[in-house]
C-alpha positions in Angstrom: 156.0 28.3 203.7 155.4 30.2 200.4 154.3 27.1 198.3 150.6 27.3 199.1 150.6 31.0 198.1 152.2 30.6 194.7 149.4 30.2 192.1 151.5 30.1 188.9 152.7 27.2 186.8 156.4 28.3 187.2 158.6 30.0 189.8 161.7 32.0 188.9 164.6 32.3 191.3 167.3 34.9 190.8 169.7 35.6 193.6 170.7 39.1 194.4 174.3 38.7 193.3 173.4 37.5 189.8 173.1 39.5 186.6 170.8 37.9 184.0 170.3 38.7 180.3 167.0 40.6 179.6 165.4 37.6 177.8 166.2 35.1 180.6 162.6 34.3 181.4 161.4 33.6 177.8 164.5 31.5 177.1 164.2 29.3 180.2 160.4 29.1 179.7 160.8 27.9 176.1 163.0 25.0 177.4 160.6 24.1 180.2 157.5 24.2 178.1 158.9 21.9 175.5 159.0 19.0 177.9 156.5 18.6 180.8 158.9 16.2 182.6 161.3 19.0 183.3 161.2 20.1 186.9 164.0 22.7 186.8 166.0 24.5 184.1 168.9 26.9 184.9 171.1 29.2 183.1 174.9 28.9 183.1 176.3 30.6 186.2 180.0 30.3 187.0 181.3 29.6 190.5 182.8 32.8 191.9 185.2 31.6 194.6 188.8 30.8 193.9 188.6 27.2 195.0 186.5 26.3 191.9 186.7 29.3 189.6 186.1 28.3 186.0 183.5 25.7 186.9 179.7 26.1 186.6 177.3 25.9 189.5 176.0 22.7 188.1 176.7 19.3 189.5 177.0 15.7 188.3 176.9 12.6 190.5 178.6 9.2 190.1 178.1 6.0 191.9 181.6 4.8 192.7 183.2 2.0 194.6 186.8 3.1 194.1 188.6 6.4 194.5 186.0 8.9 193.1 188.7 11.4 192.1 190.3 8.9 189.8 187.0 8.1 188.2 185.9 11.7 187.7 189.3 12.9 186.4 189.3 10.1 183.8 185.6 10.7 182.8 185.4 14.5 182.8 189.0 15.8 183.1 188.0 17.7 186.2 190.4 18.0 189.1 188.1 19.9 191.6 185.3 17.6 192.6 183.0 18.3 195.5 183.8 15.8 198.2 180.9 14.3 200.0 180.8 11.4 202.5 177.7 9.5 201.5 176.6 6.0 202.6 175.3 5.2 199.1 178.7 6.1 197.6 177.4 8.9 195.4 180.1 11.4 194.7 179.2 15.0 193.6 181.4 17.1 191.4 181.2 20.3 189.3 180.2 20.0 185.7 182.6 21.2 183.0 181.0 24.3 181.5 180.1 24.3 177.9 179.3 27.2 175.5 175.9 26.1 174.2 173.3 23.4 174.3 170.8 22.0 176.9 172.0 19.2 179.1 170.3 17.0 181.6 172.3 17.1 184.8 171.8 16.1 188.4 171.7 19.5 190.2 171.9 23.1 189.2 172.1 26.4 191.0 169.0 28.2 192.2 170.9 31.4 191.5 169.2 31.8 188.1 166.6 29.0 187.6 163.0 28.3 186.6 161.1 25.7 188.5 158.0 23.7 187.5 155.5 24.4 190.3 153.8 21.0 189.8 157.1 19.4 190.8 157.8 21.8 193.6 154.4 21.2 195.1 155.2 17.5 195.4 158.4 18.2 197.4 159.0 18.4 201.1 161.8 20.8 201.7 164.4 19.1 203.8 167.6 20.9 202.7 170.1 18.7 204.4 168.8 15.2 203.8 171.0 12.7 201.9 174.0 14.2 203.7 174.5 16.8 201.1 175.4 20.4 201.9 173.5 23.0 199.9 169.8 23.3 199.0 170.7 23.4 195.2 172.2 19.9 195.3 169.4 18.5 197.4 166.7 19.9 195.2 168.2 18.1 192.2 168.1 14.8 194.0 164.6 15.4 195.1 163.4 16.3 191.6 165.1 13.2 190.2 163.4 11.0 192.9 160.1 12.3 191.6 161.1 11.5 188.0 161.5 15.1 186.9 164.5 16.2 184.7 166.9 18.9 185.8 168.4 20.8 182.9 171.0 23.4 182.3 171.0 25.7 179.3 174.7 26.3 178.6 173.8 29.0 176.0 172.2 31.4 178.6 175.0 33.2 180.4 174.3 34.8 183.7 177.1 36.7 185.6 178.1 36.4 189.2 179.0 39.6 191.1 181.8 39.7 193.6 181.7 41.8 196.8 184.6 43.9 195.4 182.6 44.7 192.2 184.2 42.2 189.8 181.8 40.2 187.7 182.3 36.5 186.6 
């Protein structure tokens, strides 16, 4: 409902449990401005729940015909994929975090992200299409469908606060 009221070229999303570095906007903006085909760029934000602690809130997808866990473990060395039952046999899993560099990826968190409003204005927000749970993951698919890139800047480190005060 807010899209018609946003009159800027970019939209920044920072969730209330995320701590960002002071220069987050200029860093994400410099990555976005270098390539007009970028629809979204996010900072590294680690998953805070025990089930996938140590993994980034960034996802990759594989088209697989056989057991996806076997394929992903061989390809990425990751043992905690996100399991989705999809008709088109696309399997979603957490990306292995890196310390630096910008990487094109399928989906990233909206917890600390910069979005290209040209791309966003082309989207119809249907958070649960494609059988995927989570707006973040759906957004990545939608941007890719419109031929926009989704990037993660592994060198920008945001922190995730816990309800008990711990920070990851």
